[in-house]
HTML snippet that shows the backbone in 3Dmol.js (N, CA, C, O; Angstrom):
<script src="https://3Dmol.org/build/3Dmol-min.js"></script>
<div id="view" style="width:600px;height:400px;position:relative"></div>
<script>
const pdb = `
ATOM      1  N   UNK A   1       4.592  67.281  26.758  1.00  0.00           N
ATOM      2  CA  UNK A   1       3.735  68.451  26.741  1.00  0.00           C
ATOM      3  C   UNK A   1       2.392  68.038  26.124  1.00  0.00           C
ATOM      4  O   UNK A   1       2.343  67.252  25.177  1.00  0.00           O
ATOM      5  N   UNK A   2       1.326  68.576  26.673  1.00  0.00           N
ATOM      6  CA  UNK A   2      -0.012  68.335  26.145  1.00  0.00           C
ATOM      7  C   UNK A   2      -0.434  69.557  25.337  1.00  0.00           C
ATOM      8  O   UNK A   2      -0.350  70.686  25.819  1.00  0.00           O
ATOM      9  N   UNK A   3      -0.883  69.330  24.121  1.00  0.00           N
ATOM     10  CA  UNK A   3      -1.313  70.423  23.247  1.00  0.00           C
ATOM     11  C   UNK A   3      -2.819  70.326  23.025  1.00  0.00           C
ATOM     12  O   UNK A   3      -3.355  69.238  22.814  1.00  0.00           O
ATOM     13  N   UNK A   4      -3.496  71.471  23.074  1.00  0.00           N
ATOM     14  CA  UNK A   4      -4.931  71.532  22.808  1.00  0.00           C
ATOM     15  C   UNK A   4      -5.121  71.750  21.306  1.00  0.00           C
ATOM     16  O   UNK A   4      -4.576  72.695  20.736  1.00  0.00           O
ATOM     17  N   UNK A   5      -5.886  70.882  20.680  1.00  0.00           N
ATOM     18  CA  UNK A   5      -6.087  70.933  19.227  1.00  0.00           C
ATOM     19  C   UNK A   5      -7.279  71.826  18.859  1.00  0.00           C
ATOM     20  O   UNK A   5      -8.143  71.430  18.077  1.00  0.00           O
ATOM     21  N   UNK A   6      -7.314  73.019  19.425  1.00  0.00           N
ATOM     22  CA  UNK A   6      -8.425  73.945  19.206  1.00  0.00           C
ATOM     23  C   UNK A   6      -8.550  74.343  17.739  1.00  0.00           C
ATOM     24  O   UNK A   6      -9.647  74.299  17.182  1.00  0.00           O
ATOM     25  N   UNK A   7      -7.471  74.721  17.121  1.00  0.00           N
ATOM     26  CA  UNK A   7      -7.516  75.197  15.731  1.00  0.00           C
ATOM     27  C   UNK A   7      -8.010  74.091  14.798  1.00  0.00           C
ATOM     28  O   UNK A   7      -8.824  74.338  13.908  1.00  0.00           O
ATOM     29  N   UNK A   8      -7.513  72.871  15.008  1.00  0.00           N
ATOM     30  CA  UNK A   8      -7.933  71.759  14.166  1.00  0.00           C
ATOM     31  C   UNK A   8      -9.422  71.464  14.344  1.00  0.00           C
ATOM     32  O   UNK A   8     -10.136  71.250  13.365  1.00  0.00           O
ATOM     33  N   UNK A   9      -9.890  71.454  15.598  1.00  0.00           N
ATOM     34  CA  UNK A   9     -11.308  71.193  15.858  1.00  0.00           C
ATOM     35  C   UNK A   9     -12.170  72.305  15.265  1.00  0.00           C
ATOM     36  O   UNK A   9     -13.245  72.040  14.726  1.00  0.00           O
ATOM     37  N   UNK A  10     -11.704  73.537  15.362  1.00  0.00           N
ATOM     38  CA  UNK A  10     -12.432  74.671  14.807  1.00  0.00           C
ATOM     39  C   UNK A  10     -12.511  74.564  13.281  1.00  0.00           C
ATOM     40  O   UNK A  10     -13.565  74.807  12.693  1.00  0.00           O
ATOM     41  N   UNK A  11     -11.401  74.203  12.647  1.00  0.00           N
ATOM     42  CA  UNK A  11     -11.389  74.017  11.193  1.00  0.00           C
ATOM     43  C   UNK A  11     -12.342  72.899  10.769  1.00  0.00           C
ATOM     44  O   UNK A  11     -13.085  73.045   9.799  1.00  0.00           O
ATOM     45  N   UNK A  12     -12.316  71.789  11.498  1.00  0.00           N
ATOM     46  CA  UNK A  12     -13.200  70.658  11.174  1.00  0.00           C
ATOM     47  C   UNK A  12     -14.669  71.036  11.312  1.00  0.00           C
ATOM     48  O   UNK A  12     -15.485  70.683  10.461  1.00  0.00           O
ATOM     49  N   UNK A  13     -15.009  71.757  12.382  1.00  0.00           N
ATOM     50  CA  UNK A  13     -16.397  72.176  12.603  1.00  0.00           C
ATOM     51  C   UNK A  13     -16.824  73.169  11.527  1.00  0.00           C
ATOM     52  O   UNK A  13     -17.944  73.089  11.021  1.00  0.00           O
ATOM     53  N   UNK A  14     -15.948  74.097  11.176  1.00  0.00           N
ATOM     54  CA  UNK A  14     -16.246  75.072  10.128  1.00  0.00           C
ATOM     55  C   UNK A  14     -16.509  74.368   8.802  1.00  0.00           C
ATOM     56  O   UNK A  14     -17.458  74.701   8.093  1.00  0.00           O
ATOM     57  N   UNK A  15     -15.669  73.399   8.474  1.00  0.00           N
ATOM     58  CA  UNK A  15     -15.825  72.653   7.224  1.00  0.00           C
ATOM     59  C   UNK A  15     -17.134  71.865   7.229  1.00  0.00           C
ATOM     60  O   UNK A  15     -17.874  71.875   6.245  1.00  0.00           O
ATOM     61  N   UNK A  16     -17.414  71.186   8.333  1.00  0.00           N
ATOM     62  CA  UNK A  16     -18.622  70.359   8.434  1.00  0.00           C
ATOM     63  C   UNK A  16     -19.899  71.199   8.313  1.00  0.00           C
ATOM     64  O   UNK A  16     -20.888  70.758   7.729  1.00  0.00           O
ATOM     65  N   UNK A  17     -19.864  72.413   8.871  1.00  0.00           N
ATOM     66  CA  UNK A  17     -21.034  73.282   8.840  1.00  0.00           C
ATOM     67  C   UNK A  17     -21.054  74.196   7.623  1.00  0.00           C
ATOM     68  O   UNK A  17     -22.047  74.882   7.381  1.00  0.00           O
ATOM     69  N   UNK A  18     -19.959  74.213   6.850  1.00  0.00           N
ATOM     70  CA  UNK A  18     -19.896  75.022   5.642  1.00  0.00           C
ATOM     71  C   UNK A  18     -19.915  76.514   5.900  1.00  0.00           C
ATOM     72  O   UNK A  18     -20.468  77.287   5.118  1.00  0.00           O
ATOM     73  N   UNK A  19     -19.303  76.913   7.009  1.00  0.00           N
ATOM     74  CA  UNK A  19     -19.249  78.338   7.350  1.00  0.00           C
ATOM     75  C   UNK A  19     -18.050  78.608   8.234  1.00  0.00           C
ATOM     76  O   UNK A  19     -17.496  77.692   8.842  1.00  0.00           O
ATOM     77  N   UNK A  20     -17.651  79.865   8.303  1.00  0.00           N
ATOM     78  CA  UNK A  20     -16.535  80.277   9.146  1.00  0.00           C
ATOM     79  C   UNK A  20     -17.020  80.421  10.579  1.00  0.00           C
ATOM     80  O   UNK A  20     -18.009  81.107  10.836  1.00  0.00           O
ATOM     81  N   UNK A  21     -16.329  79.778  11.513  1.00  0.00           N
ATOM     82  CA  UNK A  21     -16.644  79.910  12.929  1.00  0.00           C
ATOM     83  C   UNK A  21     -15.493  80.666  13.578  1.00  0.00           C
ATOM     84  O   UNK A  21     -14.335  80.263  13.462  1.00  0.00           O
ATOM     85  N   UNK A  22     -15.806  81.741  14.248  1.00  0.00           N
ATOM     86  CA  UNK A  22     -14.787  82.588  14.856  1.00  0.00           C
ATOM     87  C   UNK A  22     -14.578  82.223  16.320  1.00  0.00           C
ATOM     88  O   UNK A  22     -15.419  81.575  16.944  1.00  0.00           O
ATOM     89  N   UNK A  23     -13.437  82.656  16.853  1.00  0.00           N
ATOM     90  CA  UNK A  23     -13.181  82.456  18.276  1.00  0.00           C
ATOM     91  C   UNK A  23     -14.198  83.232  19.118  1.00  0.00           C
ATOM     92  O   UNK A  23     -14.542  82.812  20.223  1.00  0.00           O
ATOM     93  N   UNK A  24     -14.674  84.360  18.594  1.00  0.00           N
ATOM     94  CA  UNK A  24     -15.690  85.133  19.304  1.00  0.00           C
ATOM     95  C   UNK A  24     -16.972  84.311  19.451  1.00  0.00           C
ATOM     96  O   UNK A  24     -17.607  84.332  20.505  1.00  0.00           O
ATOM     97  N   UNK A  25     -17.346  83.598  18.409  1.00  0.00           N
ATOM     98  CA  UNK A  25     -18.530  82.747  18.464  1.00  0.00           C
ATOM     99  C   UNK A  25     -18.342  81.616  19.488  1.00  0.00           C
ATOM    100  O   UNK A  25     -19.255  81.305  20.252  1.00  0.00           O
ATOM    101  N   UNK A  26     -17.159  81.013  19.493  1.00  0.00           N
ATOM    102  CA  UNK A  26     -16.870  79.960  20.467  1.00  0.00           C
ATOM    103  C   UNK A  26     -16.916  80.544  21.880  1.00  0.00           C
ATOM    104  O   UNK A  26     -17.460  79.927  22.795  1.00  0.00           O
ATOM    105  N   UNK A  27     -16.344  81.730  22.050  1.00  0.00           N
ATOM    106  CA  UNK A  27     -16.349  82.391  23.362  1.00  0.00           C
ATOM    107  C   UNK A  27     -17.773  82.645  23.832  1.00  0.00           C
ATOM    108  O   UNK A  27     -18.103  82.375  24.987  1.00  0.00           O
ATOM    109  N   UNK A  28     -18.613  83.161  22.952  1.00  0.00           N
ATOM    110  CA  UNK A  28     -19.997  83.440  23.324  1.00  0.00           C
ATOM    111  C   UNK A  28     -20.767  82.165  23.662  1.00  0.00           C
ATOM    112  O   UNK A  28     -21.613  82.169  24.556  1.00  0.00           O
ATOM    113  N   UNK A  29     -20.482  81.085  22.958  1.00  0.00           N
ATOM    114  CA  UNK A  29     -21.193  79.826  23.174  1.00  0.00           C
ATOM    115  C   UNK A  29     -20.728  79.080  24.417  1.00  0.00           C
ATOM    116  O   UNK A  29     -21.506  78.357  25.039  1.00  0.00           O
ATOM    117  N   UNK A  30     -19.460  79.254  24.778  1.00  0.00           N
ATOM    118  CA  UNK A  30     -18.888  78.471  25.877  1.00  0.00           C
ATOM    119  C   UNK A  30     -18.717  79.248  27.177  1.00  0.00           C
ATOM    120  O   UNK A  30     -18.632  78.655  28.252  1.00  0.00           O
ATOM    121  N   UNK A  31     -18.667  80.567  27.079  1.00  0.00           N
ATOM    122  CA  UNK A  31     -18.372  81.365  28.269  1.00  0.00           C
ATOM    123  C   UNK A  31     -16.884  81.491  28.545  1.00  0.00           C
ATOM    124  O   UNK A  31     -16.485  82.070  29.555  1.00  0.00           O
ATOM    125  N   UNK A  32     -16.065  80.954  27.657  1.00  0.00           N
ATOM    126  CA  UNK A  32     -14.608  81.082  27.774  1.00  0.00           C
ATOM    127  C   UNK A  32     -14.218  82.417  27.148  1.00  0.00           C
ATOM    128  O   UNK A  32     -14.719  82.763  26.078  1.00  0.00           O
ATOM    129  N   UNK A  33     -13.343  83.163  27.788  1.00  0.00           N
ATOM    130  CA  UNK A  33     -12.917  84.453  27.255  1.00  0.00           C
ATOM    131  C   UNK A  33     -12.228  84.313  25.910  1.00  0.00           C
ATOM    132  O   UNK A  33     -11.472  83.368  25.683  1.00  0.00           O
ATOM    133  N   UNK A  34     -12.494  85.261  25.018  1.00  0.00           N
ATOM    134  CA  UNK A  34     -11.875  85.218  23.700  1.00  0.00           C
ATOM    135  C   UNK A  34     -10.359  85.285  23.799  1.00  0.00           C
ATOM    136  O   UNK A  34      -9.654  84.641  23.023  1.00  0.00           O
ATOM    137  N   UNK A  35      -9.860  86.060  24.749  1.00  0.00           N
ATOM    138  CA  UNK A  35      -8.406  86.161  24.934  1.00  0.00           C
ATOM    139  C   UNK A  35      -7.817  84.809  25.333  1.00  0.00           C
ATOM    140  O   UNK A  35      -6.730  84.443  24.884  1.00  0.00           O
ATOM    141  N   UNK A  36      -8.526  84.080  26.163  1.00  0.00           N
ATOM    142  CA  UNK A  36      -8.067  82.745  26.565  1.00  0.00           C
ATOM    143  C   UNK A  36      -8.052  81.812  25.363  1.00  0.00           C
ATOM    144  O   UNK A  36      -7.096  81.059  25.174  1.00  0.00           O
ATOM    145  N   UNK A  37      -9.095  81.855  24.556  1.00  0.00           N
ATOM    146  CA  UNK A  37      -9.144  81.018  23.353  1.00  0.00           C
ATOM    147  C   UNK A  37      -8.022  81.376  22.394  1.00  0.00           C
ATOM    148  O   UNK A  37      -7.430  80.492  21.774  1.00  0.00           O
ATOM    149  N   UNK A  38      -7.725  82.656  22.265  1.00  0.00           N
ATOM    150  CA  UNK A  38      -6.630  83.097  21.397  1.00  0.00           C
ATOM    151  C   UNK A  38      -5.300  82.548  21.891  1.00  0.00           C
ATOM    152  O   UNK A  38      -4.478  82.094  21.095  1.00  0.00           O
ATOM    153  N   UNK A  39      -5.083  82.589  23.213  1.00  0.00           N
ATOM    154  CA  UNK A  39      -3.845  82.044  23.772  1.00  0.00           C
ATOM    155  C   UNK A  39      -3.751  80.540  23.528  1.00  0.00           C
ATOM    156  O   UNK A  39      -2.690  80.036  23.157  1.00  0.00           O
ATOM    157  N   UNK A  40      -4.851  79.824  23.733  1.00  0.00           N
ATOM    158  CA  UNK A  40      -4.849  78.375  23.493  1.00  0.00           C
ATOM    159  C   UNK A  40      -4.531  78.088  22.031  1.00  0.00           C
ATOM    160  O   UNK A  40      -3.767  77.172  21.726  1.00  0.00           O
ATOM    161  N   UNK A  41      -5.112  78.863  21.134  1.00  0.00           N
ATOM    162  CA  UNK A  41      -4.911  78.645  19.693  1.00  0.00           C
ATOM    163  C   UNK A  41      -3.497  78.991  19.237  1.00  0.00           C
ATOM    164  O   UNK A  41      -2.961  78.338  18.341  1.00  0.00           O
ATOM    165  N   UNK A  42      -2.892  80.000  19.835  1.00  0.00           N
ATOM    166  CA  UNK A  42      -1.617  80.517  19.326  1.00  0.00           C
ATOM    167  C   UNK A  42      -0.377  80.122  20.119  1.00  0.00           C
ATOM    168  O   UNK A  42       0.735  80.217  19.601  1.00  0.00           O
ATOM    169  N   UNK A  43      -0.544  79.681  21.362  1.00  0.00           N
ATOM    170  CA  UNK A  43       0.609  79.316  22.193  1.00  0.00           C
ATOM    171  C   UNK A  43       0.551  77.825  22.490  1.00  0.00           C
ATOM    172  O   UNK A  43      -0.233  77.401  23.339  1.00  0.00           O
ATOM    173  N   UNK A  44       1.358  77.024  21.815  1.00  0.00           N
ATOM    174  CA  UNK A  44       1.312  75.572  22.020  1.00  0.00           C
ATOM    175  C   UNK A  44       1.552  75.148  23.468  1.00  0.00           C
ATOM    176  O   UNK A  44       1.080  74.091  23.885  1.00  0.00           O
ATOM    177  N   UNK A  45       2.279  75.959  24.240  1.00  0.00           N
ATOM    178  CA  UNK A  45       2.583  75.589  25.620  1.00  0.00           C
ATOM    179  C   UNK A  45       1.670  76.272  26.643  1.00  0.00           C
ATOM    180  O   UNK A  45       1.965  76.265  27.838  1.00  0.00           O
ATOM    181  N   UNK A  46       0.565  76.862  26.178  1.00  0.00           N
ATOM    182  CA  UNK A  46      -0.355  77.534  27.099  1.00  0.00           C
ATOM    183  C   UNK A  46      -1.003  76.508  28.025  1.00  0.00           C
ATOM    184  O   UNK A  46      -1.499  75.477  27.571  1.00  0.00           O
ATOM    185  N   UNK A  47      -0.996  76.793  29.310  1.00  0.00           N
ATOM    186  CA  UNK A  47      -1.575  75.894  30.302  1.00  0.00           C
ATOM    187  C   UNK A  47      -3.010  76.333  30.573  1.00  0.00           C
ATOM    188  O   UNK A  47      -3.269  77.500  30.867  1.00  0.00           O
ATOM    189  N   UNK A  48      -3.938  75.384  30.470  1.00  0.00           N
ATOM    190  CA  UNK A  48      -5.342  75.681  30.700  1.00  0.00           C
ATOM    191  C   UNK A  48      -5.900  74.745  31.763  1.00  0.00           C
ATOM    192  O   UNK A  48      -5.176  73.893  32.278  1.00  0.00           O
ATOM    193  N   UNK A  49      -7.165  74.893  32.093  1.00  0.00           N
ATOM    194  CA  UNK A  49      -7.779  74.093  33.147  1.00  0.00           C
ATOM    195  C   UNK A  49      -8.686  73.014  32.561  1.00  0.00           C
ATOM    196  O   UNK A  49      -9.067  73.065  31.391  1.00  0.00           O
ATOM    197  N   UNK A  50      -9.015  72.053  33.392  1.00  0.00           N
ATOM    198  CA  UNK A  50      -9.936  71.005  32.951  1.00  0.00           C
ATOM    199  C   UNK A  50     -11.331  71.570  32.731  1.00  0.00           C
ATOM    200  O   UNK A  50     -12.095  71.022  31.936  1.00  0.00           O
ATOM    201  N   UNK A  51     -11.678  72.646  33.412  1.00  0.00           N
ATOM    202  CA  UNK A  51     -12.979  73.290  33.198  1.00  0.00           C
ATOM    203  C   UNK A  51     -13.090  73.809  31.767  1.00  0.00           C
ATOM    204  O   UNK A  51     -14.129  73.651  31.127  1.00  0.00           O
ATOM    205  N   UNK A  52     -12.037  74.419  31.271  1.00  0.00           N
ATOM    206  CA  UNK A  52     -12.034  74.929  29.900  1.00  0.00           C
ATOM    207  C   UNK A  52     -12.063  73.775  28.906  1.00  0.00           C
ATOM    208  O   UNK A  52     -12.776  73.837  27.904  1.00  0.00           O
ATOM    209  N   UNK A  53     -11.298  72.729  29.174  1.00  0.00           N
ATOM    210  CA  UNK A  53     -11.320  71.550  28.303  1.00  0.00           C
ATOM    211  C   UNK A  53     -12.733  70.970  28.267  1.00  0.00           C
ATOM    212  O   UNK A  53     -13.219  70.592  27.201  1.00  0.00           O
ATOM    213  N   UNK A  54     -13.389  70.898  29.412  1.00  0.00           N
ATOM    214  CA  UNK A  54     -14.757  70.384  29.489  1.00  0.00           C
ATOM    215  C   UNK A  54     -15.713  71.219  28.637  1.00  0.00           C
ATOM    216  O   UNK A  54     -16.535  70.668  27.905  1.00  0.00           O
ATOM    217  N   UNK A  55     -15.609  72.532  28.730  1.00  0.00           N
ATOM    218  CA  UNK A  55     -16.475  73.415  27.937  1.00  0.00           C
ATOM    219  C   UNK A  55     -16.210  73.260  26.439  1.00  0.00           C
ATOM    220  O   UNK A  55     -17.144  73.256  25.637  1.00  0.00           O
ATOM    221  N   UNK A  56     -14.942  73.134  26.070  1.00  0.00           N
ATOM    222  CA  UNK A  56     -14.615  72.945  24.654  1.00  0.00           C
ATOM    223  C   UNK A  56     -15.119  71.590  24.151  1.00  0.00           C
ATOM    224  O   UNK A  56     -15.598  71.484  23.022  1.00  0.00           O
ATOM    225  N   UNK A  57     -15.013  70.567  24.981  1.00  0.00           N
ATOM    226  CA  UNK A  57     -15.541  69.248  24.594  1.00  0.00           C
ATOM    227  C   UNK A  57     -17.052  69.313  24.385  1.00  0.00           C
ATOM    228  O   UNK A  57     -17.575  68.707  23.450  1.00  0.00           O
ATOM    229  N   UNK A  58     -17.751  70.038  25.242  1.00  0.00           N
ATOM    230  CA  UNK A  58     -19.194  70.211  25.060  1.00  0.00           C
ATOM    231  C   UNK A  58     -19.485  70.936  23.745  1.00  0.00           C
ATOM    232  O   UNK A  58     -20.380  70.537  22.999  1.00  0.00           O
ATOM    233  N   UNK A  59     -18.735  71.993  23.463  1.00  0.00           N
ATOM    234  CA  UNK A  59     -18.960  72.774  22.248  1.00  0.00           C
ATOM    235  C   UNK A  59     -18.713  71.943  20.990  1.00  0.00           C
ATOM    236  O   UNK A  59     -19.504  71.981  20.048  1.00  0.00           O
ATOM    237  N   UNK A  60     -17.609  71.192  20.983  1.00  0.00           N
ATOM    238  CA  UNK A  60     -17.252  70.410  19.801  1.00  0.00           C
ATOM    239  C   UNK A  60     -17.866  69.006  19.811  1.00  0.00           C
ATOM    240  O   UNK A  60     -17.662  68.228  18.880  1.00  0.00           O
ATOM    241  N   UNK A  61     -18.612  68.692  20.858  1.00  0.00           N
ATOM    242  CA  UNK A  61     -19.239  67.363  21.009  1.00  0.00           C
ATOM    243  C   UNK A  61     -18.183  66.262  20.851  1.00  0.00           C
ATOM    244  O   UNK A  61     -18.321  65.358  20.026  1.00  0.00           O
ATOM    245  N   UNK A  62     -17.139  66.363  21.656  1.00  0.00           N
ATOM    246  CA  UNK A  62     -16.048  65.399  21.579  1.00  0.00           C
ATOM    247  C   UNK A  62     -15.605  64.999  22.974  1.00  0.00           C
ATOM    248  O   UNK A  62     -16.079  65.548  23.968  1.00  0.00           O
ATOM    249  N   UNK A  63     -14.709  64.057  23.039  1.00  0.00           N
ATOM    250  CA  UNK A  63     -14.104  63.606  24.289  1.00  0.00           C
ATOM    251  C   UNK A  63     -12.770  64.326  24.475  1.00  0.00           C
ATOM    252  O   UNK A  63     -12.184  64.789  23.496  1.00  0.00           O
ATOM    253  N   UNK A  64     -12.276  64.430  25.721  1.00  0.00           N
ATOM    254  CA  UNK A  64     -10.997  65.109  25.944  1.00  0.00           C
ATOM    255  C   UNK A  64      -9.862  64.551  25.086  1.00  0.00           C
ATOM    256  O   UNK A  64      -9.005  65.310  24.634  1.00  0.00           O
ATOM    257  N   UNK A  65      -9.843  63.252  24.858  1.00  0.00           N
ATOM    258  CA  UNK A  65      -8.797  62.652  24.033  1.00  0.00           C
ATOM    259  C   UNK A  65      -8.836  63.100  22.584  1.00  0.00           C
ATOM    260  O   UNK A  65      -7.832  63.008  21.878  1.00  0.00           O
ATOM    261  N   UNK A  66      -9.993  63.587  22.132  1.00  0.00           N
ATOM    262  CA  UNK A  66     -10.122  64.106  20.768  1.00  0.00           C
ATOM    263  C   UNK A  66      -9.589  65.532  20.663  1.00  0.00           C
ATOM    264  O   UNK A  66      -9.279  66.011  19.573  1.00  0.00           O
ATOM    265  N   UNK A  67      -9.486  66.197  21.798  1.00  0.00           N
ATOM    266  CA  UNK A  67      -9.107  67.604  21.840  1.00  0.00           C
ATOM    267  C   UNK A  67      -7.651  67.808  22.288  1.00  0.00           C
ATOM    268  O   UNK A  67      -7.070  68.868  22.056  1.00  0.00           O
ATOM    269  N   UNK A  68      -7.078  66.801  22.920  1.00  0.00           N
ATOM    270  CA  UNK A  68      -5.729  66.904  23.473  1.00  0.00           C
ATOM    271  C   UNK A  68      -4.776  65.960  22.765  1.00  0.00           C
ATOM    272  O   UNK A  68      -5.159  64.870  22.340  1.00  0.00           O
ATOM    273  N   UNK A  69      -3.534  66.392  22.646  1.00  0.00           N
ATOM    274  CA  UNK A  69      -2.505  65.570  22.005  1.00  0.00           C
ATOM    275  C   UNK A  69      -1.217  65.691  22.804  1.00  0.00           C
ATOM    276  O   UNK A  69      -0.780  66.797  23.121  1.00  0.00           O
ATOM    277  N   UNK A  70      -0.612  64.560  23.128  1.00  0.00           N
ATOM    278  CA  UNK A  70       0.686  64.567  23.799  1.00  0.00           C
ATOM    279  C   UNK A  70       1.775  64.659  22.743  1.00  0.00           C
ATOM    280  O   UNK A  70       1.815  63.862  21.806  1.00  0.00           O
ATOM    281  N   UNK A  71       2.645  65.624  22.900  1.00  0.00           N
ATOM    282  CA  UNK A  71       3.756  65.808  21.959  1.00  0.00           C
ATOM    283  C   UNK A  71       5.071  65.825  22.728  1.00  0.00           C
ATOM    284  O   UNK A  71       5.131  66.275  23.872  1.00  0.00           O
ATOM    285  N   UNK A  72       6.112  65.332  22.089  1.00  0.00           N
ATOM    286  CA  UNK A  72       7.431  65.338  22.720  1.00  0.00           C
ATOM    287  C   UNK A  72       8.029  66.719  22.591  1.00  0.00           C
ATOM    288  O   UNK A  72       7.809  67.413  21.598  1.00  0.00           O
ATOM    289  N   UNK A  73       8.774  67.108  23.580  1.00  0.00           N
ATOM    290  CA  UNK A  73       9.423  68.427  23.567  1.00  0.00           C
ATOM    291  C   UNK A  73      10.704  68.387  22.803  1.00  0.00           C
ATOM    292  O   UNK A  73      11.386  69.406  22.687  1.00  0.00           O
TER     293      UNK A  73
END
`;
const viewer = $3Dmol.createViewer("view");
viewer.addModel(pdb, "pdb");
viewer.setStyle({}, {cartoon: {color: "spectrum"}});
viewer.zoomTo();
viewer.render();
</script>
């Protein structure tokens, strides 16, 4: 299973910038629906698209491998 490390990336960005970053802010910046971001953050098995991964990589200035993790079931 592939897991999206959205919460970890969000925590790291919040810490680096010294402020709280909300999913609403990420949604507004990326064009990804807040409900979709909530599902990605809360459901480890949520299936998403490469388009969303691409937008998140742009937002977090990272590569897909920094945002995705393969985990055993």
